[in-house]
C-alpha positions in Angstrom: -96.9 -24.2 136.9 -98.2 -21.5 139.1 -94.7 -20.5 140.1 -93.6 -20.5 136.5 -96.4 -18.3 135.4 -95.9 -16.0 138.4 -92.2 -15.8 137.6 -92.9 -15.0 134.0 -95.3 -12.2 134.9 -92.8 -10.7 137.4 -90.0 -10.8 134.8 -92.3 -9.2 132.2 -93.4 -6.5 134.7 -89.7 -5.8 135.7 -88.8 -5.5 132.0 -91.6 -3.0 131.4 -90.5 -1.0 134.5 -86.9 -1.0 133.3 -88.0 0.0 129.8 -90.2 2.7 131.3 -87.3 4.2 133.2 -85.2 4.2 130.0 -87.9 6.1 128.2 -88.3 8.6 131.0 -84.6 9.3 131.0 -84.7 9.7 127.2 -87.6 12.1 127.3 -86.1 14.1 130.2 -82.8 14.3 128.3 -84.6 15.7 125.3 -86.2 18.4 127.5 -83.0 19.2 129.2 -81.2 19.7 125.9 -83.7 22.4 124.9 -86.3 20.3 123.0 -90.0 21.3 123.3 -93.3 19.5 123.6 -93.4 18.7 119.9 -90.0 17.0 120.1 -91.1 14.8 123.0 -94.3 13.9 121.2 -92.3 12.9 118.1 -89.9 10.8 120.2 -92.9 9.1 121.8 -94.5 8.4 118.4 -91.3 6.8 117.2 -91.1 4.6 120.3 -94.7 3.3 120.0 -94.6 3.1 116.2 -97.9 4.9 115.9 -99.1 8.5 115.6 -99.4 10.5 118.8 -101.7 13.5 119.3 -102.1 16.1 122.0 -105.6 17.6 122.5 -107.1 20.3 124.7 -110.8 21.0 125.2 -111.8 18.7 122.4 -109.4 20.3 119.9 -106.3 18.9 118.3 -103.2 21.0 119.3 -100.1 18.9 118.3 -99.8 15.9 116.0 -96.8 13.6 115.6 -98.1 12.0 112.5 -95.0 9.9 111.5 -95.5 9.0 107.9 -99.2 9.5 107.8 -100.9 12.6 106.3 -102.0 15.1 109.0 -105.6 15.0 107.7 -105.7 11.2 108.0 -104.5 11.3 111.6 -106.9 14.1 112.5 -109.8 12.1 111.0 -108.8 9.0 112.9 -108.5 10.9 116.1 -112.0 12.4 115.7 -113.5 9.0 114.9 -111.8 7.5 117.9 -113.0 10.4 120.1 -116.6 10.0 118.9 -116.2 6.2 119.2 -117.3 5.5 115.6 -117.4 1.9 114.4 -114.5 2.4 111.9 -112.3 4.2 114.5 -108.9 2.8 115.3 -108.0 1.8 118.9 -106.8 4.8 121.0 -105.0 5.0 124.3 -105.1 8.3 126.2 -103.6 9.8 129.4 -104.4 13.1 131.0 -101.9 15.9 130.7 -101.5 18.6 133.5 -100.8 22.2 132.6 -101.3 25.6 134.3 -102.6 24.0 137.5 -105.2 21.9 135.7 -104.6 18.2 136.2 -106.9 17.4 133.2 -105.8 20.2 131.0 -105.5 17.9 128.0 -105.0 14.4 126.6 -102.0 12.7 125.1 -103.2 9.9 122.8 -101.7 7.1 120.8 -103.6 6.0 117.7 -103.2 2.4 116.4 -102.8 3.2 112.8 -99.6 1.2 112.2 -99.7 -1.7 114.6 -102.0 -2.8 117.5 -101.5 -1.2 120.9 -99.2 -3.0 123.3 -98.4 -3.0 127.0 -95.3 -0.9 126.4 -97.4 1.8 124.8 -99.1 2.5 128.1 -95.8 2.6 129.9 -94.3 5.0 127.3 -97.3 7.2 127.5 -97.3 7.3 131.3 -93.6 8.2 131.3 -93.9 10.9 128.6 -96.9 12.8 130.1 -95.0 14.3 133.1 -92.3 15.4 130.8 -94.9 17.0 128.5 -96.3 18.9 131.6 -92.8 20.1 132.5 -92.3 21.2 128.9 -95.5 23.3 129.0 -94.7 24.7 132.3 -91.2 25.8 131.2 -92.5 27.3 127.9 -95.3 29.1 129.6 -93.2 30.6 132.4 -90.4 31.7 130.0 -92.9 33.2 127.6 -94.7 35.0 130.5 -91.5 36.5 131.8 -90.5 37.6 128.3 -93.9 39.1 127.6 -93.7 41.0 130.9 -90.3 42.4 129.9 -91.8 43.6 126.6 -94.8 44.9 128.4 -92.5 47.0 130.7 -90.9 48.5 127.6 -94.3 49.4 126.2 -95.2 50.9 129.6 -92.1 53.0 129.4 -93.1 54.3 126.0 -96.6 55.1 127.3 -95.3 56.8 130.5 -95.3 60.6 130.0 -93.0 61.0 133.0 -90.4 58.6 131.7 -88.7 60.4 128.8 -87.0 57.8 126.6 -85.0 59.4 123.8 -84.7 57.7 120.4 -81.4 56.0 121.1 -82.5 54.7 124.5 -85.7 53.4 123.1 -84.1 51.8 120.1 -81.5 50.0 122.2 -84.2 48.7 124.6 -86.4 47.7 121.6 -83.6 45.6 120.2 -83.3 43.7 123.5 -87.0 42.7 123.4 -87.1 41.5 119.8 -87.2 44.5 117.5 -84.5 43.2 115.2 -83.6 46.0 112.9 -84.0 49.7 112.3 -86.9 50.9 110.1 -88.0 54.2 108.8 -91.5 54.0 110.3 -93.2 52.5 113.3 -96.8 51.3 113.3 -98.6 50.9 116.7 -101.5 48.5 117.1 -103.6 47.4 120.1 -105.9 44.4 120.4 -108.5 43.0 122.8 -111.4 40.6 122.8 -114.8 41.9 121.8 -117.6 42.0 124.5 -119.0 38.6 125.0 -115.8 36.8 124.2 -114.5 36.8 127.7 -111.0 38.0 128.8 -107.5 36.5 128.5 -105.1 36.5 131.5 -101.4 37.5 131.4 -100.2 33.9 130.6 -102.7 33.5 127.7 -101.8 36.9 126.2 -98.1 35.9 126.5 -98.8 32.7 124.5 -100.8 34.7 121.9 -97.9 37.1 121.6 -95.5 34.3 121.0 -97.6 33.0 118.1 -97.8 36.6 116.6 -94.0 37.1 117.0 -93.3 33.8 115.2 -95.6 34.7 112.3 -94.1 38.2 111.9 -90.6 36.8 112.2 -91.3 34.4 109.4 -92.2 37.4 107.3 -89.1 39.3 108.5 -91.2 42.0 110.1 -89.5 43.5 113.1 -92.0 43.9 116.0 -92.4 44.3 119.8 -95.4 42.3 121.0 -96.4 42.6 124.7 -99.1 43.4 127.3 -98.9 46.8 129.0 -99.4 46.3 132.8 -101.9 49.1 133.2 -104.5 47.6 130.7 -104.7 43.9 130.1 -104.7 44.0 126.3 -102.2 43.3 123.6 -100.0 46.0 122.1 -97.8 45.7 119.0 -95.2 48.0 117.5 -94.1 46.9 114.0 -91.6 48.4 111.7 -91.8 49.2 108.0 -89.8 51.2 105.5 -92.5 52.3 103.0 -95.5 54.3 104.4 -97.6 52.9 101.5 -97.4 49.4 103.1 -99.3 50.5 106.3 -102.6 49.0 105.3 -101.0 45.7 104.1 -99.0 45.5 107.4 -102.1 46.2 109.5 -104.0 43.4 107.6 -101.2 41.0 108.2 -100.9 41.7 111.9 -104.7 41.8 112.5 -105.0 38.4 110.9 -102.1 37.0 112.9 -103.7 38.3 116.1 -107.0 36.8 115.2 -105.6 33.3 114.4 -103.4 33.3 117.6 -106.4 34.2 119.8 -108.7 31.7 118.2 -106.2 28.9 119.1 -107.2 29.5 122.7 -110.8 30.6 122.1 -112.1 29.3 118.8 -115.2 31.5 118.8 -113.7 34.7 120.1 -114.1 37.9 118.2 -111.0 40.1 118.2 -110.9 43.9 118.1 -107.7 45.4 116.5 -106.8 49.1 116.3 -104.1 50.5 114.1 -102.7 53.9 114.7 -100.8 56.5 112.7 -97.2 55.9 111.5 -94.4 57.5 113.5 -90.9 58.2 112.2 -89.3 57.8 115.6 -89.7 56.1 119.0 -90.1 59.5 120.6 -93.1 60.4 118.4 -94.5 56.9 118.7 -95.4 57.6 122.3 -98.4 59.7 121.4 -99.5 57.5 118.6 -99.3 54.4 120.8 -101.3 56.1 123.6 -104.0 57.2 121.0 -104.2 53.6 119.6 -104.5 52.0 123.0 -107.0 54.6 124.1 -109.2 53.9 121.1 -109.7 50.2 122.1 -112.7 50.7 124.5 -114.7 52.5 121.8 -113.7 50.0 119.1 -114.8 47.1 121.3 -118.3 48.5 121.1 -118.2 49.4 117.4 -119.3 47.2 114.6 -116.7 44.4 114.0 -114.1 45.1 111.3 -110.9 43.4 110.3 -109.2 46.3 112.1 -110.1 49.8 113.1 -108.1 52.7 111.6 -107.6 55.1 114.4 -105.0 57.3 112.7 -107.6 60.1 112.2 -110.7 61.6 113.8 -113.7 59.3 114.2 -117.3 60.1 115.2 -117.8 56.9 117.1 -114.7 57.5 119.3 -115.8 61.1 119.9 -119.2 60.0 121.0 -117.7 57.3 123.2 -115.6 59.8 125.1 -118.8 61.9 125.7 -121.0 58.9 126.7 -121.1 60.0 130.3 -121.9 63.6 129.6 -125.6 64.4 130.6 -125.8 66.8 127.7 -125.4 63.9 125.2 -128.2 61.9 126.8 -130.5 64.9 126.8 -129.8 65.5 123.1 -130.6 62.0 122.2 -133.8 62.0 124.3 -135.1 65.3 122.8 -134.4 64.1 119.2 -135.7 60.5 119.4 -138.2 60.3 122.2 -141.2 61.2 120.0 -140.3 58.5 117.5 -139.7 55.9 120.2 -143.0 56.7 121.8 -144.9 56.4 118.5 -143.3 53.0 117.8 -144.2 51.8 121.2 -147.8 52.8 120.9 -148.4 51.7 117.3 -145.8 48.9 117.0 -144.2 51.0 114.3 -140.8 51.1 112.7 -140.1 54.8 112.5 -136.8 54.7 114.3 -135.6 51.8 112.0 -136.9 53.7 109.0 -135.0 56.8 110.0 -131.8 54.8 110.6 -132.0 53.3 107.2 -132.8 56.7 105.6 -129.7 58.3 107.3 -127.5 55.3 106.4 -128.3 55.8 102.7 -127.7 59.5 102.8 -131.3 60.6 102.6 -131.8 58.8 99.2 -135.4 57.6 99.2 -135.1 55.0 96.4 -132.3 53.2 98.1 -134.0 53.4 101.5 -137.2 51.9 100.2 -135.2 49.0 98.6 -133.3 48.4 101.8 -136.5 48.3 103.8 -138.4 46.3 101.1 -141.1 49.0 101.0 -143.1 50.5 98.2 -142.0 54.1 97.8 -145.5 55.5 98.8 -145.3 53.6 102.1 -141.8 55.0 102.7 -143.1 58.5 101.9 -145.9 58.1 104.5 -143.4 57.1 107.2 -141.1 60.0 106.4 -144.0 62.4 106.6 -144.9 60.9 110.0 -141.4 61.4 111.2 -141.3 65.0 110.1 -144.6 65.6 111.9 -143.3 64.1 115.1 -139.9 65.9 115.2 -141.6 69.1 113.9 -139.0 69.6 111.2 -138.3 68.8 107.6 -135.9 66.0 106.7 -134.8 68.0 103.8 -133.2 70.5 106.2 -129.5 69.8 106.5 -129.3 70.5 110.3 -132.4 68.4 111.1 -131.1 65.3 109.2 -127.6 65.7 110.7 -129.0 66.1 114.2 -131.2 63.0 113.9 -128.4 61.0 112.4 -126.1 62.1 115.2 -128.7 61.2 117.8 -129.1 57.7 116.3 -125.3 57.2 116.4 -125.1 58.4 120.0 -127.9 56.1 121.0 -125.9 53.1 119.9 -123.0 54.3 122.0 -125.2 54.8 125.1 -126.8 51.3 124.6 -123.3 49.7 124.5 -122.2 51.0 127.9 
């Protein structure tokens, strides 16, 4: 009996190993034929007759749902991850990517039939193929992004004079699919506090943006200039009146792509002025990229229009000038000293007063003050700065000092 049981176990184990090799060959053939990670996951799901999911840092990335609604699979995966009583059985194996042996998890959810021994074998054989698929996709995307970045570098390089025909031909080789009447430059980066993305991550973000724009038939070059590690986009359009709508579309595509890697990240996007040719785009692209540092320290907006002059950007360029710091100190020091001694809010009151164009009724409402209380504060401010707020130069100077103080605080 012992020999019979042992023989049965060995036969079963050999059958599993043989089946595992067949599955590995099948998954490898898929990858060799040009299939991607999603195709391998789908093949795995069909083999185990259950949905398969791929997760990273506790977030769902890919789902091979079979016949199940995506929302139902996502809910089942979350319940299994949290080990809730109603959760289905789940089998998981770590997936390596980017040098991280525990980059993510490939999981089988028992929504159609109970888990079996072959499921573990199939999952074990699929995971190395998934890792190879990620490696191939990431390397290819990084190389392609570097090529597009070199083209953007050439556009930004004042010593390398690309004429329109040369630039147009090179643009077509890096994804700019058709000629357009106008070119719109954009630049994007993460806001302070959101960390930084490396070259590979920007490449993958760029891939998602290119796919989104291609689905809308918007020609674009998306890459990362080598000198500054941020994203740059040059998009084409035929009607100047569509500039705002195009900037909205690209800014949202950038935001969604970045947040797939960093869910809580804030993204800063700058859109420059339209150019009728690649030659004239050089200056516009340089201006747009140059506006990013100031925009990163400005209030968050859907996108910053840098096609015209801007006070915040001007002050940012002057932030290291001693004269600017002296000007701010001379204007605001008396108010800050008073607030420190009396726990007052004169600086805040002045900021609100300036923000509302010197209109007292609106200022009082914004500060939730009685008008008489506001008048007392304004009188105190006038006494400390030794000037009348009704004087145009005084109010302009104080407002400018307040704006400059924000720039100096953001350094």
